[in-house]
N, C-alpha and C positions, 0 to 999 in steps of 0.2 A: 251276740247280736243285740243291737239297740235300735229302736225306732223313735224318731221325733215325728209324731203322726201329722198327717195333713189336716188342715183346717176345714176340710170338707168331707162329708161322709163318703166312704169308698163306693157306695152305691149311686152316688150322684153323678151326673153327666159331666161335672166339672172336675171330677177326680182325675188325675193324670198318672197315677201309679207311684211306684217307689223309685227313688234315685239312690243308687249305692255309691258309697264313698270309700276310697282307700287313701290313707295319708302318706304312703311311700314307705321308705325303708331301704330294701324290703324288711318286712317284719314289724312294721308299725301297726298300732292298734286303731282300728276303725271305731271300736266302742269308745276309746278315749277321746278320739277326735269329735265324735258327734255329741257325747256327753258334755263337752265344753263348747262346741261351736254349732250344734244342731239348729238352734234358733236363727244364728246368723246366716247359715246356708239357706234356711227356708226363706228368709227375708230376701235373699238375692234371687233365688230361682222361682219363688212363689208358694202360696199356701196350698196350692192344689196338689202338692207332691208329699209323699211320705219321705223323710230323710232317714236313711238307714246306714248305720256303721256296723261293720262286722269284723271280727278278728280272724285273719287267715289261719289256716291250720298250723298248729305247732307254736303259735305266738299268743300273747296277751292272756285272756281268760279261757282259751280253748283247752280241751283235754284230748289226748295227752299233750303236754306242752314241752317245747325244747328248752329245758332248764337243767344245766349241768351242775348247778351249785345248789344243793338241797337246803343249805342253811344260809340265811341273809348275810351272816358275818363272813362266811366264806366267800360270797360274791363281792362284798365291799373290800375285803382284804386283797382279793385278786385285782379288783379295779384300781385300788390305791397303788399296788405295785406297778400296774400299767402306767398310771399317770406320772409316777416318779421315774420311770424308765426313760432313757434318752430317745429322741427322734433318730431316724435312720442315719442322718447325716452328721450327728453330733459326736459319735465316737466310731473307731474302726471296727468295733465288735457289735454295734447296735443292730445292723441288719440281721446278723445271726440270731441275736436275742429275740427280735421281733418274729423271725421265722419259727424259732422254737416255741415261742408263746402261742403263735397261731396253730402250730401242729398240735400242741397240747389241747387246745380248745377243741380242735377237730376230732381228736381221739376221744376226748370226754363226750362229745356228741354221739359218736358211734357206740360208745360203751354205755351211756346213761340215758340217751334219748333216741335210740335206734328206731323204735317203733314210729315215733312222731316224725322223725326226719325223712322216712321213706315217702311220706304223703303230703309234702307241704310246698312243692315248688309251684311255679307260675302255672303250669298246665292244670294241675288239680284245682287251683284257686279259680281258674277260669270256669271250670265245670261247676264249681261250687256256686259262682255268681249266677250262672244260668239256672241252677236248682232253686236259688232263692227267688229269682224272677218267676219261675214256673210255679213256685209255692204261692205266689200271689195271683195265680190264675192268668198270668200274662206270658208273652212269648219273646218280648223284645227288651233288651237291657238298657236301662237309663243309668248313666254312670259319670262320676266325676273323680278322676284319680290324680294324685299329685306325685311328682317326682318318679320314684319306681312305679307308682300307680299309673304313670303313662305307659310303661312297659306292659303292665297287666291289661290295661285298656286297649293298647294297639294289638296285643297278643290275642285277646278275645275277638277282635274284629277281623284279624287277618291270618291267624296261624292255625296249623293243623296239629293238634295234640295226638299222640299215639298211646294206646293203652294196651298193656300185655296182661292177659290172664294166664293161669297155669294150664289151661286146656286148649286155648285157641288164641290167635292173634286177631285183634279187633282194631280197626282204624276208626277212631272217633273224630269226626269233623265238626268243629264248632261252626255251624252254618252262619255265613255272613248275613243272613236274613234275620238273625237275632239281635242285630244292632239297631236300637231305637234312637237314643240320643247319647252321644259318648264324648265327654270333654276330657282331654288329656292336658294337664297343666304342669309346666315345668318338665319339658319333654326330654327324655333320655334317649340316646342313640341306641336303639334296640339291637342293632347288629353288633355294636361294640360290647353291649351287655351280654348277649348270649355267647359271644366269643370269649367271655370272661376276661376281657382286656382292661376295662375301666381306664381307657387311654385318651379319650376325647373330652372329658368333663371339664377340665380347667382352662379351656381355651380363653374364656373371658374373664377369669377370676381376678387377674392382676389389673386388668383395665377397670374392673369394677372398684377395686381398692383404690386406684388412683383417683377415681371420680368421688369417692368418700372424702379423700384429702382435698379435693377441689372444692366440694360443697362446704367443707369446714372453713377453707380459706375465704370463701364468698359469704360466710355467715357472720363474719365479725365476732363479736364477743359472745354470741350465742353458742359458739363452739368453744369448748374448753381448751383445745390445743390449737387455737387460732394463730395463724401466721400470715404474712403477706401473700404468699403463694402456695400452691399445692405442694411444690417441691419443698418448701420450708416446713409445711405440716408433716410431710413424710419424713423429713430428716429428724424432726422432733420426736416423732413416734419411734423410729428406729434407734434413736439415742436412748430412749427409755428401755428398750429391749436389750440393747448392748450393755446397759448399766447392770441389768439383772444377771448377766453372765458372771460378772465379778462380784456383784453385791446383791444377792437375793434379799428380799425385804421380809423381815420377820413380822408376823401378825400374832398378837396375843390378846384375847378378849376373855370375858368371863365364861362364855359358852363354847369357845373354840380357840384353837391356835394352829399355826402352820407357817409356811413360807410361800412367798410369791416368786416363781422362777420364770425364766424366759418361755419355757414350754407352755406354761399355763396361759400366758398373755397371747402368745402366738396362736394357740389353739382357740382361744375365745374370740380373737379377732376374725378368724376364719368362720367360726360359727355365727358371728354377728353379721357377716355378709349375707347370710340367708334371709335376714329380716332387718336390714340396716335402718329403715325408717322407724322402727320400734325400739331399737337398741342403741344406736350409735351415740345419741346425745348423752345418755347416762354412762355409757362405756367410756367415752372420751373424758367425762368429768372424773371417773375413776382412774384414767390414765394420768390426768393432771395430778392426782394425789399421789400416784406412784412416783411421779416426776419429783415430788416433794419428800419421798421417802415413806409415805403413809400407805400401807397396803390394806387397811381395814375396809375402805369403801369398795376396793376391788373384790375382797373376799365376801363382803356382804351382797354384792351384786351377783357373783357367780358361785357363791358357796353351795348352792344346791347341786351344782355339777361335781363337787368334790366329795368322795365318799366319806361317810362318818362311821367309825368303827364302834358302833353301839349294838348291844345285844337286846333284842326285843323278843321276848319269849312268848308273847301273846299270839294266839292263833287267829290270824286275819286273812281274808280272801286276798288273792293276788291282785295287785292293781292293774288296770287296763293299759299297760304300757308294754313296748317292745323289749326284747332282750337281745343282747348282741349275738348270742350264739344262734338265735333264731334267724337273724339276718344272715349270718355266715352259712347256715344250712341251706337257706333258699338260694342265695346267689351262687353258691358252689354247685348245687345240684342242677341249677339252670345252665351253668356254663358247659360247653361242649369240649373245649380244647384248652387245657391249662398246662403251661410250663411252670413248674413249681420248684426248680432247682435255684441254688444261690446265684448262679450267673444270670439266669433269666430275671430274677427279682431285682438284681443290681442294674440290669439294663432298663427294666421297667422304671425304677427310681430315677435313673439318670434322664430317661425320656421326659418324665413328668417335671423334673426339676428344671429343665430347660424351658418349660411352658410356663410354670408358676412357682412362686415362692412358697406356695403351700403344697408342693409336690411331696414333701416329707410326710404330710398327713394323709394325703389321698392314696399314696402307694400302698399303704397298709391294708386297704380294702381287698385288693387282689391277693395279698399275702394271707388273707384269711383262709384261702383254699390251698393250704400247703399239703394236706394230707389226702392223697389221691383217692383212697377208699370212700371218702365222703361223697364224692360225686357219683358214686354207684348207688347211694341210698335214694332211689326213686323209682317208682313203678310206672310213672307217666311223665312225659316230657314233650316239649315242642321239638318237632323234627328239624325245622329250619325257619328262618324269617323270610316270609314271602312278601316281596315288595310290589306285587302287581294285583294284590287282592282288592276287590271293590265291595265294601260293605253295603247293606241295603240302605243306609243313610250316611252322609258324609260326617266324618269326625270334625270336632272343633279343637284345634290345637292352640294353646296359649303359651306365648313366648315372652320372656323378659330380655330386653336388649342386652343387659349385662348380667344375665343369671350366672352365679358363681359356679354352679356344678351341673347344670342341665342346659346347655346352650344349643340344642339340636332340633328345635321345632321346625326350622326352615327346611332342614334336610329331610325329616321324617314327613313333613307336609308334602314335599315334592314327591317323595317316594310313594305316598298313599294317595296323592291327588286330593288331599283334603284341604280344608280352609284353616289358616292360622291367623292369629292377631298378635301384635307385638306391643307389649307395654314398654314404654320408654323409661326404664327404671333399672335400678341395681337391687335385685332381690331374687329369692327362690320361690317361685310359684306366686300366683296372682293374689292370694290372700295375705301375703306379707306386707302389703300396702293398700291404701284406698285408692281405687280407680273407678269412678262412677261409670266411665265409658266401658271399661272392661266388664263390670258387673252387668251392665245393661245388655252387652253383647251376649253374655252367658244366659241371662234371663230370657232374652228373645229367642235364643237357640233352644232352650228347654221347653218353653212355653208355646212357641209358634213354629219351631223348626226353621227359623230364619238364620242364615249364615251371613257374617259380615262380608263386605266387598273385599276382594283380594288386595293385600297390601295395607289393610286397616292398621293404624297405630293409635294407641290409646295413651294419653298422658295420665299421670297419677296426681292425686290431690295432696299427698304428704310431702313433707320436707324433713331431712334428717335432723336439722338443728334449729330451724325457725319454729317459733310458737305463735299462737294467735291468729293462724290462717283461717280457722273456723269462724272466729269473731268477724274477721274482715269480710268473709263471704256473706254472713248474716246481715251485715250492714249494707250489702248491695240490694236488699229487698226493696226499699223505697225508690230505687233508681232504675226500675225496669222500663227504659224508655227506648231501647234499641230492639226492634223486632227480631233482628237476626240473632240476638243473644238470648232470646226468650227460652228456647229449648234447653240449652246447655246450663244457663244460670238456674232455671227453675228445677232441673233435675238434681243439681248439686245441692241446692238449698233444701229441697224436699227430703233428700236422702239424709242430710245432717239433721233435719227436724224430726225424722223418724226416730233417731237415737235420742234426741235431746228433748222432745215435747212430751209431757208438759213441764218436767222438772227444771231443766236447764234452759228452756226457752219458753217461759210461760206466756209471753206476749205474742207468740206467733199467730194464733188464731185471731186475736183482736187486730193485729197489724193487717192480716189479710182481709179481714172484714172491712177495716177502715178504707183499704185500697179498693175494694169492691164498691164502696159507697162513695168513692171520691169524685166520680164523674169524669175522671181523666181516662181516656181511651187506653193509653199505654199501660197505666197502672192496673186497670181492670183487667186487660188481657193478660198481663204478666202474672197478676195474682191468681187468675184462673189456671194458668199453666202450672204454677206452683201447687195449687190445690189438687189438680189432676194427678201430678206425679206424686204428691205426698200421700194421697189416698191409695194410689196404685201400689204403694210400698208395703201393703199388707199390714195395716195398723192393728195394734192390739185393741181388745174390746174396751179397755178403760180409756184409750185414746179416741177410738172411732165414735162411740156413742155420744159423748159430749160434743164432738165436732158436728155430727149430723144434727143434733138438736139445734145448735146455733146456726149451722150453715143452711139447713133446710129452708127456712123462711126467706133468706136472702137470695139464695138461688132461684127460688120460686118467683120472687119479685123480679128478678133479672129476666126470667123466661116470660113471665105473664104479669104485668103490673096489676095490682088489685085496685078496686074501687074506681075504675074508669080512668085511671092515671095514664098519661101518654107514654108510649113506649120510647124509652131513651137509648136502648142498647142495640147494637148492630145484630144482624142474624147470626154472625159467627160467634159473638159473645153469648148469645142466647143458646146456640147449639152447644157450646162449650159448657154452659150451665146444666143442660140435660145430660151431657156426657159425664159430668162429674157426679151428678146424682146416680147415674147408672153404675159408676164405679163404687159409690157408697152402698148401693144395693148388692153388688157382687161381693164386697167386703163383709156385709152383714151375713150373707149367705155362708161365707167361710168360717165365721165364728158362731154360727147358729147352734152347732152341735154342743159347744162348750157353754154357751150362754143363751139357752132357748128363751127364757122368760124375758130377758133384757132385749133381745132381738125382736121378739114378738111385740113387745111394747113399743119399740122404735118404729116397726113397720106399720103397726096399726095406727100410730099417731101421725105419720107422714104420708103414707101411700095414698089415702083417699083423695087428698088435695092434689097430689101429683097426677093421679089417674084422671081426675076431672080436667085438670089443665091440659093434659095430653090428648084427651078426647076432643076437647075444644079446638086445639091446634090441628088435629087430623081432620076435623070437620071443615076447615077452611078450604076454599078452592085450591086444589094442588096444581093445576095448570098454570096459575098465575105465578108460581115460583120459578117457572122456566120460560116465561113469556119473552124475556129479554135474552137473546142468544149469547150476549157478552157477560152476563152477570147472573150466576145461579146461586148466589150466597144464600138466598131464602130457603132453597131446597135442603140446606144443611140441617135446619131445625127438624124438618120432617124426617129426615134420615135418622137422626139421633133419637127422635121420639120412637120411631119403629123399632130401633135396636133396643131401646130401653124396655119397651113393651114386651119384646121377645124375651128379654132376660127376666123380667117380672113373672111372666107366665111360666117359665122353666124353674125359677128359683122360689117364688112365692105365689104360686098359682091359686092357693087357697084363698088368697086376698081378693081374688076376682070373683064376684058373684056371677051366676049364670046370666043375669041381665046385663051386667057389665061386659062379660065376654061376648055375648051376642052383639052388643052395641059396638064393641071394637071390631068384631069380625065384619060387621057391615060397613063400618067406616074404612077399615083397611082395604076391603074389596072395592069400595068406592074410589079410594085413592089409585089403586091399580087401574081401574076402569078409566078414570079421568086422564091418567097420564098415558094411555095407549097411543093417542094421536101424536103426542110429543116423542114417544119412543120410535114410532115410525119415522117422524121427520128428522130426528137427530141421529138415530142409530140404524134404522133399516134402509133409509135413503142416503143421509149424510150429504156432505158437500159435493160428493161425486155426482150426485143427481139433483143439483141445484135447479135444473130446469123443471124438475117435477116437485119442487118445493122443499128439497132436502137441504139441511144445514149441518155443519159440523158442530158437535157439542163442545162446550168449553173444557178446559183441563179438569180431570176428575178430582183434583184435590185443591184446596184453597192456597193461593200463593202466600196469604197472611198466616195461615195455620195449617201446616201440612197434615195434622192429625184429623182434620175435618174433611169429609168426602163430599163431593158435589157431582155425583153421577146417578142417573136413573137406575143403573144396575144396583147401587147401594140402597135404593128405595125398594126395589123388587125383592132382593134376597131376604132381609128380615121380614118383609110382609108375607111372602110365601112361606117362610119358615113358621111364622105365627099361625097362619092358616093350616098348615100341615099338622102342627102340634094339636090344634083344636080338633082336627079330623081324628087323630089318634085317640085323643081323650074322649070323643064323643061316643065311641063304641063301648067305653067303660062307664057310660052314664054320668060322667063328671062334667060340670060346667055346661057346655052346650050340648043339648041332646041330639040324638041321631036324626030326629025329625027335622030339626033345622038344617042339618047338613044335607040330608036327602032332598029336602025341598029346594036347596040352593046349589045342588051338585053341578047343574048344567052351567050356571054362571061362573062357579069357582073353577071348574075345569077349563072352561073357555079362557079364563084369565091366565091360568097356568100355561096352556098351549101357546097363547099369544106371546107371552113373555119368554117363550122357549126358542123364539126365532133367532137365527144367526145374524148378529150385527155385522155391518159393513166392515168395520175395523178387524174383526176376527177373520172375516172372509179374505181380506187383503193379505193378512199374515199367513193364513193356511195356504192360500194359493202359491206363496213363495217358499214356504218352509215345510217340507213334509214331516220333519221330525216334530215340529210344533203341532201339526194337525194329528199326527198319531198320538202324541202325548196328551193333548188337550181333549181328544175324543175317546180316550181309553177308559176302561172301568177303573174306579178308584182314583180318579183325577184329583190332584191335590188343590188346584185353584178352584175357588168357589165362585160361580158366576150365576146370573139369573137363569141361564140355560140349565145349569145343574140343579139349582134350587127348584125350578119348575119340575124337572124330572122326578126329584125327590117328593115333591108334593103329589104328583100323579101316582107315584109309587105308594104313598100313604092311602090314597083313595082305592087303589087296587087291593091293598092289603085289607083295608077295613070294610070297603063296599065294592067287592070284586065284581059281582054280577052287574050292578048298576053302572059301574065305571067302564066295564068292558062294553056294554050296550052303547054308552055314550061315545066311546072311542070309535065304535064301528059306524055310528051315525056321523061323527066328526070327520072320519076319513072320507066318506062319501060326499059330504058337503064341502070339504076342502078341495076335492077334485073339481067340483062344479065352480066353486068361488075362485080357484086358481084360473081356470079357463076364462071366466068372465073378466077377471083382473088382467089376464094376458092380453085379451082382446082390447081392453081399454088402454093398453099400452103402458101399464104400470111396471117399472123395472123390478119391483120387489114381488111380483105375482107368485113366485115359487116358494117364498119363504115360509109361509104358513103351512103349505102342503108338506114341506120337508119337516117342519116341526111336529106335525101330526105323525108322520111316519117315524120320527125319532121316538115319540111317545108310545106308538104301538110296538116298538121293538123292545119294550120293557120286559125283563125276564119273567116278572110275575104274570103278565098277560100271556107270553109265549107258553109258559107252563100250563096255564088254564087251557089254552087251545089244544096243547098236546094231550092233556088228560081227557078232554072231551073227545078228541079224535080216537084215542085208545079205547075209550069206554063206549063209543057209539052214541053218546048223548049229545044233544044239540048245544051249541055254545052261543052266548049272546054276541060273541065277536066271530064273524065268519071268516076264518083264516083261509079257507079254500077260495072264497070269492076274492079276497085280498090278493092272493097269489095268481089267480087266473084272470081277473078282470081289471084290477086297479093298477097293479105294479107294471105289467108289461108295457102299456103305452108310455109310462114315465121313463122307462129305460131308454126309449128312443127319442126322448124330448131333447132337441139340440140346444146348446148354449146354457145348460143348467148343470154344471158339474156336481154341485153339492146335492141337488135334488136327485139326479141320476145315481150318484154314489150312495145316497141314503136308501134308494129303492133296492140297490144290490145288497146292502147290509141287512135291510129288513127282510128281504126274501131269504137270505142265508140264515137269519135267526129262526125262521120257521122251516128249516130244511127237513126236519124229522117228519113233518106232515106233507111234505111235497111228494106227488107221484113221480116215479123215476124219470118218466119222459120230460115232464116239466122242469125237473131239477137239471136235466141235461141242457135244456134251453136256457135256463138262467145261467148256468155255469158257462155255456158258450158265449152268452152275452158279456159276462164278466171277463172272459179271455179276450174277447174282441176289444173291450175297453183297454185291457192291458197291452194289446197289440198295437192299438191306435197310436199314431204319431202325433195327433192333434189333441189327445185327451190330456187334461191338465193334472196337477198334483192331487186335488181332491178326488177326482174320479178314479184315478189309478190306485190311491190308497184304499178307497172303499172297495174296488175290485179285488184288491189283495186280501182284504178282510173277508170278503165274500168267498173267495177261493179257499182261504184257510178254514172257514166255518163249514163250507160244503164238504170238504175233504175230510173233516173230522167226524162225520157221522158214522155209525156202525155199518149201515148198508151203503157201502161206497162203490159197489161194482158198476152202477150206471156212470160213474165218473171216469173210470179207466180209459175209455175211448178218447177222452179229451186230454189225458195225461201228457202226451208229447207236445201238444199245443201250449199247455200251461207251462211246461218246462221252458220251451222256447220264448214264451212271453215273459217269464220271470228273469231270464238271463240278463237282458240289458239293465234291469234294475240293480242287480248286484254289482255291477261295475261302477255305479255312481252313488248309491245311498250309504248312509252311515248311521250309527247309534240306533235310535228307536225304529227308524225305518228299515234299517238292515235287519234287525231282529224280526220285524214283521215279515219281510221277504223270506228270510230263512225259515221261519215257522211255517210259511205257506208251502215252501219247497219241501220241508220235512213231512208235512201231512200228505203231500202229493206222492212222494215216493213210497209211502206205506199203503197207498190205496191198493186194495186186493192183493196185499202181500207182494207187490211189485211184478206180478205176472205179466203186466203189459209193457214193462221195460225192455229195451233192446240194448245190445252192446254199444251201438252208436250213440244212443241217447245217454247211457251211463257215462261214456267217454266225454260227451259234452258237459254233463252235469259236474264231473270231476274237474274238468278244465275251469269252469266258471267258479266252483268252490275254491280251487287253489289260488286263483287270481284274487278272489275276495279275501281269503285267508292272508295272503301276502300284504294286502292293503290294510287289514285290520288285525295284524298279528297280536297286538296288545289288548284286544277286546275279549275278555274272558267269556262274556255272554255269547257272542257270536261263535267263539271257538267251541263252546259247549254244544250249541245247536249243530255246528258243522260236524263234529265227531259223531253225533247221532246219525246224521244223514249218511255219512260214510259207512256206518255199520249197517243201516237199512239197505243201502245199495249192495254191499257185499253179501248180504244174507237174502237178497231177492230171489224169488223162485223161478224167474225167467232164465232160460239157458243163455250162457255166455256173458251175463251181466257181471258176475263176480270177476271173471277173467279180465273183462274190459275195465272194470274198476281198478284192478290191481295194476294192469299194464299202463294206465293213465296216471296212477298215483306214484308208484315206486320210482320211475325215472325222474320225476320232478322233485320228490322229497328226499331221495337218497343223497344228492349233493347238499341238500340244506342241513341234514344232520351231520354230515362229514365236515362241513366247513363252518359250522357255527356252534356256539356254546350258549348257555343261559336259557332264557325263555324261548328264544327262536328254536333252538335244538329240541327243547323239551316239548313244545307245542307240536312240532313236526313229528316227533316220536309218538305223541298221543294219537295223532291222526293215523299213522301207520298201524298202531296197535288196534284202533277202532276198525280199520279195514280188515285185518286178519282175524279179529274177533268174530267177523261175520262168515268166515270160511266154513263150509260144511263138509267138503270132501277133500281134505288136503289143501295145501297152498297153491297148487297149480304148478305146471312145468316151468321150470327156469326162474321161478320167483326168488329162491335163495341166492342163485347165481347173480341175479340183478341187484339184490339188496345187501347181501352179506358183506362185501368188501367195504361199503360205506358204513354199515352198521358197526362192524368191528373196529374200523378207523375211529369212529365217533366214540365207541365205548373205551377205546384206549387212551383218549385225551380229554374228554369232556370233564369239567370240574364242577359244574353246577350240581349240587346234590339231588335236586328234583329231577334234573335231566338224567342223572345216573339211575335213579329209581325207575324213571319211565323207560330208559333203555333196558333195564332188567325185565320189566314187564313185557316189552316187545319180544325180547329173546325167549322169555318164558312161553309166550304165545306161540312163537314159531316152532318151538320144540313140541308143545302140546298138540298143535294142529298137524304137523307133518315131520315127525322125528326122523324118518328115513332120509328125506330130502336134505334136511339140515345136516345130519350126521354124515351124510355122504359127500358133503361139499368140502373142497380144499382150496386154498389160496394159490395165487400164481407162484408163490415162492415154495409151494409144497406144504404149508402148514394146514393141518386138518381143522375142521370146525371144533373138534373137541379140544385141540390144543389152544385155539383162540378163545374158546369158552373158559378153559382152565386159566389162561392169562387174565381174562377179565374177572374170574372169581378171585384170583390172587390179588388183584387190585382192590376188589371190594373188601376183601378180608384184611387189607393192609391198614395200619393206623393212619395212613394219609387220607383215607376216604371217611367222611363223616358216617356215623352209625345210623343216620336217618334212613339209609337205604336197607336197613336190616330186614324189614318185612319182605321187600321185594327180593332180596338176596336169598332168604329162606325158602320163598316160593320157587325161585329158579333152581336151587339145589334139590328140592323135593321132586319137582318135574323132571329134572335131568336124571335123577336116580331111577325114576319109575319108567320113563320112556326110553332111556338109552340102553338099558339092560346091560349085557356083559361088556358092551363097548366101552363103558365108563370104568371098567376094572383097572386098566393101567394107571389112571389118574387118581384112584381112590386113596392110596397112601399119601402122596404129597398133598392132596386136598385136605384130608383129615388132619395131617400135621399142621397145615395153615389154619384150619379151624380151631384146633386145640391152642395154637399160639395166640390166635386172636382172642379166644375166650379169656386168656390170662390178662389181657389189657382192656377188655370191653368195659365201657363206663355206663352203658345204659342197658336197661332191660330189653329194649328193642334189639340191640346188637346181639346180646347173649342169647336171646330166645332164638 
């Protein structure tokens, strides 16, 4: 393993963890990849990440390694014989020779590398990746995989590997929750790969080759084989190939000699399609030499690919490269079904040859698995490819429009519902050419979790045959006059500058500084954009420090002219100057560990002046920035200053003296206080309340510069973050002392609560979109708003000054009630918002825990939870026309459920149920009531809730017929908690029948939603195991008639999910299955088991049948079909099918469980079928290919 370390300390808040890389193959070396390209990858995704390459088991520098040639000379000799052998279509015996050679390698693997080959397929590498992540103290994988690496990435995210030990069978599920950021680049069709077919890869190859010829024709003399048309270039190329058939070219030089034959040129052209923008120009020049009878340039270009029979007896470590036999062992042990005879291989070649002229090369990959025993060398493998898995974070799939060997991103993206982008190019994987657009998408995905819009297509900046493109782009610098081009031009220029400055572009900085001083608005704005993207590109220390020294005074003069000079720059330009300085500070923080003295010198020399300027700017009246409702450009400076101040405090807080920190705290609080009236006018009232003075705010981003924000929310977030960090540091005695915080705690908490109020815009969205409301108001919400920042700040106060904060919140809730009433009487439409915000604050988990501890110990609490629940919340619940306030009261009450007296809890729960039952209640109130029901029903002492159970069920039913996604999960969670109240003793058969009916309708509408299915199966198990009489029977009778036809008439996921529900029902059975159950279910079940083809459905059918036998063997064994077939005969037929080679061995675990259960439960009744069954088992063992099947 190799690591190119992050540029920030792992203990820093900026550290984003390791990103693992796999170069493909299979069998490629991650160590070799990162040793060569580690810095480039870090440039693309950011210096906050560790770049990690690892060699998968059995390849590269791992031990033991799959290496069947102990002597280098033996390997080179074998490789040379391979190169000189004909391709499959060149002679009548070539196919047999290729198959024999592949069989030999396979046998050598088994004989010489047996130990390594057993543990190196995709399944075990997936678990190894998770182990690497966990070794870093993390739980989520960040990964970028190329080519076969896309199979590894997709498999990690969505597949279920199975491990077999000698003592027991253990199912290991790689949790989809372990997916953090996962990029698959050059996407392989995983279904085709795991089937061992390799049949879909060449779909675009010939089209890509024709585009190479076309670019050559369009490039004039820059292409050595230039001709008027693409067809002419193609004819010229094939004429060279044809000439080599009859006249191979002899090459003889001082250090080597050989011949150039058609096979060499054909193979090199195929390899060049992987990276045509790097290779084609030189390769076509070599082709022109071949045209003239000179093979030396071709040999010099590709000589490293041709084995050299030299004997080097020195003992050297193995190089970090892949070996062919390692690739063979991996891909063969991954494949499940391989036809390896001569006829099958001939058909495979014929199929590929119809698709591409390179079918002769590609067909040999599948032929690597000629030796059947090689596929047995695995103790762990993936059971199947699941196309409906939903990882915890979407994958990013990168496609190239004419990828020569992996054209399947679009298919896999649709299968996994992930996001893909398309590079308009001919290449294999994104790093084979330069695309600033693509690299930016990848960077944003890793750093911010931002996915591109569906259908995004990125162009590349490379050309196969033209030169001088970089110089032409650099010449665009003085011509930045089109605002619409700023972003794209600047990013391309800055990316090139990153590689070239200062050696190859020494005038870059002086050019930019000249433009900044030019007085031309377009030039200044454009140069600012270039500087911004340039610095964002993670400059090295020797680039960054000189830039900062020269740039610092100029940026400062743009922000705040010195010596009383008149301000000449627009607010947006000044804001951009602050943003660039902030990027410099962030960049310095990233290189501080490697260059502590240089960074300290830079910070100490520039920071004091900037801090003084920032304090001066924040001290100006903030309300003036937003006095004009049509133009808020001025607020952009304040926003960037606050964001920069927050960064400085977190990265270089030691530079802030206690006096400076206190001064900034006071001026930041002053800004928040001054802007409160504007917040109310523009966000709490808005244009909808224009009669009360409300105004709609302008667009939150600048039309001239989309990177610059113009929203009061963007003022509040960094301001509150800064204050929260000060609070945390104050208890450690650093910077601002606790005495300042405690003396100002009332004012600071007042600000936090005020900015926590719900804006009109959010209110409008949440009233219409239940999913948005559930998502935005959930714990761990990703969107960072002033409401979330305020809650975080209050959490900091509770953590550091718990008693004082709790006392303040208790006074605040009482005052808010009074203020709300007065405001309501005055006719203010926003009278309820502040009260709702205080209720949101007092629902904090820290405060709830404090109240619960006080209640348990009998000690008084500064926050009177009992008074809150008995005096303050009840009147709010009945307040008409305020759904958000009423809903907040429900959720707040349920947060304190553990300290509620049983009678009062019943009253609150009844009120929540009434809200659910109401035909006039809107989305916010109903969602809040759902949360309250879920919370109330989750507490240990749930007996007082049971009497309301039927009403809750009836109230939830209508929701389940309409809601989806996040809202559906919330409703099902509420239903799940209700069914478990008091162990279901309160349930009735009628109620169970009703619940089942609603659940089945919901399941039918959301059959592809794995989250809802998971909760649904849990509910069925709870119902079936309920202690109330008759409930199990009612559940069964309502479920079986509905799902029996479903399993009989469907295949795939629909059949599988229905079988899961039935299994869940019967798992809950306590005293047999119940009369008539087998008779109602068995015909459909056995019909399904006889024809279903989906491997997972077959496994699930096994589990259901096993459950039926375990729960009620007498009833099942006593059943017979209408044609007289007994259940044992039908079971025997199913087992015969399971044990046949036609059924994948993925069902091996379930099959074993079924057999064991049958033998234990059926007794002597199974005796007549024992002999034929054992014969089938022995027969299957002879052909079993997996440990799962043989076990």
